[in-house]
C-alpha positions in Angstrom: 5.9 -3.1 38.4 4.5 -3.9 35.2 3.7 -2.2 32.1 0.5 -3.7 30.6 0.0 -3.1 27.1 -3.3 -3.9 24.7 -2.9 -4.5 20.6 -6.1 -4.3 19.1 -5.9 -7.2 16.4 -7.7 -7.5 13.0 -9.8 -10.3 14.1 -11.7 -7.7 16.5 -9.5 -9.3 19.3 -6.9 -7.9 21.3 -3.6 -8.9 22.6 -2.6 -8.2 26.0 1.0 -8.3 26.9 2.9 -7.3 30.3 6.6 -5.8 30.0 7.6 -6.0 33.6 10.9 -4.2 35.1 14.0 -5.9 34.1 12.1 -7.5 31.0 12.5 -6.8 27.1 10.3 -6.8 24.6 11.1 -6.3 20.9 8.9 -5.2 18.2 10.0 -7.2 14.7 8.2 -6.4 11.4 8.4 -5.3 7.9 8.0 -1.6 6.8 4.4 -0.4 6.5 3.4 -2.6 9.2 2.6 -0.2 11.7 5.4 -0.7 13.9 5.8 3.1 14.6 2.2 3.4 15.2 2.4 0.9 18.0 5.7 2.4 19.8 3.6 5.7 19.9 0.8 4.1 21.2 2.7 2.3 24.0 4.6 5.8 24.6 0.9 7.3 24.9 0.1 4.9 27.4 2.7 5.6 30.1 4.1 9.0 28.6 4.7 10.1 32.4 6.6 6.9 33.0 8.4 6.5 29.5 11.4 7.6 27.8 11.3 7.6 23.9 14.5 6.8 22.1 14.5 7.6 18.6 17.7 5.6 17.6 16.7 5.6 13.8 16.7 9.1 13.0 19.6 11.1 12.4 21.6 12.5 15.1 23.7 15.5 15.5 25.8 17.7 17.9 25.9 21.0 17.8 28.2 21.2 20.9 30.2 18.7 23.1 29.1 21.0 26.3 26.3 22.3 28.6 24.4 24.5 26.0 21.2 24.5 28.2 20.5 26.0 31.6 18.5 24.0 34.1 15.0 25.7 33.4 15.5 25.7 29.3 16.4 22.0 30.0 13.2 21.7 31.8 11.1 23.6 29.4 12.9 21.8 26.1 11.9 18.1 27.9 8.4 19.5 28.7 8.0 20.3 24.7 9.4 17.1 23.6 7.3 15.2 25.8 4.2 17.0 24.5 5.5 16.5 21.0 5.9 13.2 21.4 2.1 12.7 22.3 1.4 14.1 19.1 0.3 11.3 16.4 2.7 13.3 14.0 5.6 12.2 16.1 5.4 8.7 14.4 7.1 10.3 11.1 8.5 13.9 12.4 10.9 15.2 15.1 11.2 18.6 15.2 13.8 18.0 18.4 16.5 15.9 17.2 19.2 18.2 18.2 17.3 19.2 21.2 17.3 15.5 22.3 21.2 14.7 21.7 21.7 18.4 24.1 19.6 17.0 26.6 21.6 13.2 26.5 24.5 15.2 27.2 23.4 17.5 29.5 21.8 14.3 31.3 25.1 12.7 31.0 27.3 15.4 33.0 24.4 16.2 35.3 24.7 12.5 36.4 28.6 12.6 36.9 28.3 16.0 38.5 25.8 14.3 41.6 27.7 11.4 41.8 30.7 13.7 42.8 28.5 16.0 44.8 26.9 12.9 46.8 30.5 11.3 47.6 31.9 14.9 48.4 29.0 15.7 50.8 29.7 12.0 52.2 33.4 12.9 52.8 32.2 16.4 54.6 30.1 14.8 56.6 32.6 12.3 58.1 30.9 9.6 56.7 33.7 7.8 55.0 31.9 4.7 54.8 28.9 5.9 52.7 31.5 8.0 50.8 33.1 4.6 50.1 29.9 2.9 49.0 29.1 5.8 46.7 32.5 5.1 45.1 31.8 1.9 44.4 28.9 2.5 42.0 30.5 3.2 38.5 29.8 6.8 37.4 28.0 6.8 34.0 31.1 7.7 32.0 33.2 4.8 33.3 30.1 2.6 32.0 29.7 4.2 29.0 33.6 3.3 28.4 33.1 -0.2 29.4 29.7 -0.8 27.3 31.9 1.0 24.2 34.7 -0.9 24.4 32.6 -4.4 25.0 30.6 -3.2 21.9 33.7 -3.1 19.7 33.8 1.0 19.7 37.3 1.8 20.5 36.7 5.1 21.4 37.1 6.6 25.0 35.0 9.4 26.5 35.7 11.9 29.1 34.6 15.2 30.7 37.4 18.3 31.0 37.7 21.0 33.3 34.9 23.3 31.5 32.5 20.3 31.4 33.1 19.5 27.7 33.1 16.1 26.9 35.6 14.5 24.8 36.5 11.4 23.0 40.0 9.9 22.0 40.8 6.7 19.8 43.5 4.3 21.3 44.5 7.2 23.8 44.9 9.3 21.0 44.9 13.2 21.1 41.2 14.2 22.6 38.2 15.7 20.2 35.0 16.7 20.2 32.2 14.5 20.8 30.5 16.3 17.7 33.2 15.2 15.3 32.3 11.2 15.9 30.8 9.3 13.2 27.5 8.5 12.9 27.5 5.2 14.3 29.7 6.0 17.2 27.5 9.3 18.2 24.4 7.2 17.8 26.1 4.7 20.4 27.3 7.4 22.7 23.7 9.0 23.0 21.7 5.8 23.4 24.0 4.5 26.3 24.0 8.3 27.8 19.9 8.4 27.7 19.4 4.9 29.2 22.0 4.9 31.8 20.7 8.3 33.1 16.8 7.8 33.3 15.1 7.1 36.5 14.7 3.9 38.1 11.5 2.0 36.5 11.4 3.6 33.5 9.8 2.0 30.6 12.7 2.7 27.5 11.2 2.9 24.1 13.8 2.7 21.4 13.4 3.0 17.4 15.2 1.1 15.1 18.6 1.1 16.8 20.2 -0.9 14.2 19.8 2.1 11.6 23.2 3.7 12.1 25.1 1.0 13.8 26.5 -2.4 12.7 24.9 -5.3 13.9 28.2 -5.9 15.8 27.9 -3.0 17.7 24.3 -2.7 18.5 23.7 -6.5 19.5 26.5 -6.3 22.4 25.6 -2.5 23.2 21.7 -3.5 23.9 22.4 -6.8 26.1 24.7 -5.0 28.1 22.5 -1.9 28.7 19.4 -4.2 29.4 22.0 -5.9 32.0 23.4 -2.5 33.5 19.5 -1.1 33.5 17.5 -4.3 34.9 15.8 -1.5 37.0 13.7 -0.4 33.8 11.6 -1.9 31.0 12.6 -2.2 27.5 10.2 -2.0 23.9 12.7 -2.0 20.8 11.6 -1.5 17.5 13.7 -3.5 15.0 14.4 -4.9 11.3 17.1 -7.2 12.6 15.5 -10.9 13.3 18.9 -11.3 14.9 18.5 -9.2 17.9 16.2 -11.2 19.7 17.9 -14.4 19.2 21.0 -12.4 20.7 18.9 -12.0 23.9 17.1 -15.2 25.1 15.1 -14.2 28.0 13.3 -11.6 26.0 9.6 -11.8 24.0 9.1 -11.0 20.6 6.1 -9.0 19.0 5.7 -10.0 15.6 3.8 -7.6 13.2 2.9 -8.6 10.0 0.5 -5.9 9.0 -2.3 -3.1 10.2 -5.2 -1.6 9.4 -6.1 2.4 8.9 -8.9 4.5 10.1 -7.9 7.4 7.5 -4.4 8.3 8.6 -4.6 6.2 12.2 -3.5 2.5 12.6 -6.2 1.2 14.7 -5.3 -2.5 14.6 -2.2 -4.9 13.8 -1.6 -8.7 12.7 0.3 -9.6 15.7 1.7 -12.6 17.4 3.5 -12.9 20.7 6.5 -15.4 21.0 7.4 -15.7 24.7 10.9 -16.7 26.3 9.2 -19.8 27.9 8.1 -21.1 24.7 10.9 -23.7 24.3 11.2 -23.5 20.4 14.6 -24.8 18.8 17.1 -22.2 18.4 17.3 -22.5 14.4 13.3 -23.0 14.1 13.3 -19.5 16.2 15.3 -17.5 13.6 13.2 -19.1 10.8 10.1 -18.2 12.4 11.1 -14.2 13.3 10.5 -11.9 10.4 8.2 -14.6 8.5 4.6 -14.6 7.7 2.4 -17.3 9.4 2.4 -19.7 6.3 6.0 -21.1 6.3 7.0 -23.5 3.2 10.5 -25.4 4.0 12.3 -26.1 0.8 15.7 -28.0 0.0 18.5 -25.7 -1.1 19.8 -22.5 -0.1 19.8 -18.6 -0.1 21.3 -18.6 -3.7 20.0 -21.9 -4.9 17.3 -22.0 -8.0 14.6 -23.1 -5.7 13.5 -19.6 -3.6 12.8 -17.4 -6.3 10.9 -20.1 -8.2 8.7 -21.3 -5.3 8.2 -17.7 -4.2 6.6 -16.8 -7.4 4.6 -19.8 -7.0 3.1 -19.8 -3.8 3.2 -15.8 -3.0 2.6 -14.1 0.5 4.0 -17.3 2.1 7.7 -17.2 3.6 9.8 -19.0 1.9 12.9 -20.7 4.1 15.4 -23.0 2.3 17.0 -25.9 4.6 20.3 -27.7 3.5 18.2 -31.3 3.1 15.2 -33.0 2.9 16.0 -34.1 6.6 16.0 -30.5 7.7 12.8 -29.6 6.1 10.9 -32.4 7.5 12.6 -31.2 10.8 11.5 -27.8 10.8 7.7 -28.5 9.7 7.3 -31.5 11.9 8.8 -29.1 14.7 6.6 -26.2 14.3 3.6 -28.5 13.9 4.2 -30.2 17.0 4.8 -27.3 19.0 1.8 -26.4 20.6 2.2 -22.6 21.3 3.2 -22.1 17.7 -0.3 -22.9 16.5 -0.7 -19.7 14.9 1.6 -20.9 12.4 1.1 -22.9 9.3 4.5 -25.2 7.9 4.5 -26.8 4.8 7.3 -28.4 3.0 8.6 -29.3 -0.4 11.1 -32.0 -1.2 12.7 -33.2 -4.5 11.4 -36.6 -5.7 14.6 -38.0 -6.1 12.4 -41.2 -7.6 10.8 -41.8 -4.4 8.3 -44.6 -3.8 4.4 -43.8 -3.9 3.8 -45.0 -0.2 7.1 -42.5 0.9 5.4 -39.6 -0.7 1.7 -40.3 1.1 3.7 -40.5 4.4 5.2 -36.9 3.9 1.9 -35.5 2.5 0.3 -36.6 5.6 3.0 -34.6 7.7 2.1 -31.4 5.4 5.5 -32.2 3.1 5.2 -32.4 -0.4 7.3 -34.0 -2.9 7.4 -32.4 -6.4 6.3 -34.7 -9.2 9.4 -34.2 -11.3 12.8 -35.2 -10.3 14.7 -31.6 -9.0 13.8 -27.8 -9.7 15.5 -28.0 -12.5 13.1 -30.3 -14.4 10.8 -27.5 -13.6 12.6 -25.0 -15.2 13.4 -26.9 -17.9 10.2 -28.8 -18.5 9.0 -29.1 -21.9 6.3 -27.4 -21.7 7.9 -24.5 -19.9 10.7 -24.2 -22.8 7.6 -24.1 -25.3 6.4 -21.2 -23.5 9.7 -19.6 -23.5 10.3 -20.4 -27.0 6.8 -18.6 -28.1 8.5 -15.5 -26.4 11.5 -15.5 -27.9 9.9 -15.6 -31.6 8.3 -12.5 -30.9 11.4 -10.7 -30.7 14.1 -13.0 -32.9 13.6 -14.3 -36.3 13.1 -17.7 -35.9 9.8 -20.1 -35.2 9.1 -22.1 -32.0 9.1 -25.7 -33.9 12.5 -25.1 -35.1 13.7 -23.8 -31.4 12.4 -26.4 -29.6 13.6 -29.3 -32.3 17.2 -28.2 -31.9 16.5 -28.2 -28.0 15.4 -31.6 -28.3 18.2 -32.9 -30.3 20.8 -31.3 -27.7 19.2 -33.4 -25.0 19.3 -36.5 -26.3 22.7 -36.2 -27.7 24.0 -35.0 -24.2 21.5 -38.2 -22.6 23.0 -40.7 -24.7 26.5 -39.7 -23.8 25.7 -39.9 -20.4 23.2 -42.8 -20.3 24.6 -45.2 -17.9 25.8 -42.4 -15.4 22.1 -41.0 -15.5 21.1 -44.4 -15.2 23.5 -45.4 -12.2 21.9 -42.1 -10.4 18.2 -42.9 -11.1 18.1 -46.4 -9.4 20.5 -44.8 -6.4 17.3 -44.2 -4.2 15.4 -47.4 -5.5 18.4 -49.3 -4.0 18.9 -47.6 -0.8 14.9 -47.9 -0.2 15.2 -52.0 -1.3 18.0 -52.2 1.4 15.9 -50.6 3.9 13.1 -52.9 3.3 15.5 -56.0 3.8 17.7 -54.5 6.7 17.9 -56.6 10.1 15.0 -56.0 12.5 15.3 -56.9 16.1 13.8 -60.1 15.8 16.6 -60.8 12.9 19.3 -59.6 15.3 20.9 -63.3 16.7 24.0 -64.9 16.2 23.5 -66.0 13.0 25.1 -63.8 9.8 22.3 -62.0 8.0 22.6 -61.5 4.5 21.1 -58.6 2.4 21.3 -59.2 -1.3 20.2 -56.8 -3.9 20.5 -57.8 -7.3 22.1 -54.6 -8.8 22.9 -55.2 -12.4 19.2 -56.5 -12.6 18.0 -52.9 -11.6 20.6 -51.4 -13.7 19.8 -53.5 -16.8 16.4 -52.4 -16.4 16.8 -48.6 -16.0 18.8 -48.7 -18.8 16.4 -50.2 -21.0 13.7 -47.7 -19.8 16.1 -44.5 -20.3 16.6 -46.0 -23.8 13.5 -46.6 -24.7 12.9 -42.9 -23.8 15.8 -41.6 -25.9 14.3 -43.8 -29.3 11.0 -42.2 -28.7 12.1 -38.9 -28.1 10.2 -38.5 -24.8 11.8 -35.5 -23.5 9.5 -35.0 -20.8 10.2 -38.3 -19.5 14.1 -37.8 -19.6 13.8 -34.5 -17.8 11.4 -35.7 -15.1 13.1 -38.8 -14.1 16.6 -38.2 -14.4 19.4 -35.4 -12.9 20.0 -34.0 -16.2 21.7 -30.7 -14.3 24.7 -33.2 -13.7 25.4 -33.0 -17.5 25.6 -30.0 -19.9 22.3 -30.5 -21.1 21.0 -27.5 -19.5 23.7 -24.9 -20.9 22.3 -26.5 -24.1 18.9 -26.1 -24.2 19.7 -22.5 -22.9 21.6 -22.1 -26.0 19.4 -23.7 -28.3 16.7 -21.5 -27.2 19.0 -18.3 -28.0 19.7 -17.5 -24.3 23.6 -16.3 -23.5 23.7 -19.1 -20.6 21.3 -21.3 -18.4 21.2 -18.2 -15.8 19.6 -15.9 -18.4 17.0 -18.5 -19.4 16.2 -19.5 -15.9 15.6 -16.0 -15.6 13.5 -16.1 -18.1 11.6 -18.6 -16.9 10.9 -16.7 -13.8 9.9 -13.2 -15.7 7.4 -15.8 -17.4 5.6 -16.7 -14.4 4.9 -13.2 -13.3 3.4 -12.4 -16.5 2.0 -15.8 -17.9 -0.7 -17.2 -15.9 -1.2 -20.2 -18.0 2.7 -21.2 -16.9 2.0 -20.3 -13.6 -0.8 -22.7 -13.0 0.7 -25.6 -14.8 4.1 -25.2 -12.8 1.3 -24.8 -9.5 0.1 -28.6 -10.7 3.5 -30.4 -10.4 3.0 -30.0 -6.4 0.4 -32.2 -6.0 -2.7 -30.3 -3.7 0.0 -28.1 -2.3 -1.0 -24.8 -3.3 -4.8 -25.4 -2.8 -3.7 -26.7 1.0 -1.4 -23.6 1.7 -4.7 -21.2 0.7 -7.0 -22.6 2.9 -4.9 -24.0 5.7 
């Protein structure tokens, strides 16, 4: 059995998806992208065979026992069924307490039905049937197993008066109404899933809302396994949940369009389990925009917040090294089934040779025209923009602030001149070694020598750097040398009347949000990347 789903797209086309029994589809997207509307559309398409679990909304238990008669339960289910078909169900739920009551009713009723079947088999003297029926775990046994494997240390049981109680680590039983929000939600989700009829389409809204991922991830995975006779659609913000379930499909929702108050189309793409994608790349893709910008650094480095301002409407994803950036961009561009993604990369200049820069650009990987990200933050033109903003609130003038900053740079670089020169030629020497290292034709029984005149390169670089120092060429010093390895950054920040470099760097980011000239200047440091991203 298959559930065939049609998703109208923004380009007047449609995306058709089938979710078969035993399969799971995750719907992943940010707030406001239309996930709830899409879940409602799917529910309405198969309302007679689907069951909606509103795990993202507050749930409570007015009681831990049966408070509904069979007739009241049937009428309440009909009311919920009709309510869930109403467009308002996307954001409103008048039956939260009733849903919890029905989940408890179904759990107790499932236990009773199992017990009656076994009893009837025994009464009929069909002991073999009774044994076979008893081998199928009861819902309570399955729930306790799921809770234990999902890192929830409670155990559920039914008392003689059909009240469900919980106990922690063998302690005194207490009403399940007293469980924590997370424990209660885990119980209600498990109860609802385990008691639906075979072949049901289960739609679960944001199960991670009340549950830590150390709980919800194993719980969902185990429920999928227990109910492989059903189909699942899970709406979530947690990009890790699809990764935890390798055989699932993932629908990536990025935006939607409205006709009055109703969503009529979605910006969506599908990742199928048969799409062979590197696990790390898949993690980068999930939850991202179509345009991806891989950069050197990490989540807490200076790169990400700066590049997010320079290149808006692009997902900026840090990678540990230039090699990782290359792997990510090339991996996605070479994956035929990811044609809807547009990856780019930024790497530090590190004094790369021009032919190397061109080769990387052909792969959509761009080398910033200055040494590193600090060279952008502390570029003389950016310093001047910042100084102009500073004098608007303090009694000083731009020329004096810049002059003080320049003096601090010159004195610091002079002190570390030899170390700066050595760091600068490190890549150059490595490149020269790569150029002269033996090729296959050179591999013989003879000794092969590679000779690099390090004193020549070092003296040459020292002469160049001294020239910049003598002429006060601050732009060249900041653009071509790893000044972050000195105290120059702190001294620049102090000269411009900031408490520390962190405050200065924050001011630079604020500048880019408010000053278009500064933003355009920095974009120019990335060759044609901004235009290429815009038109790609």
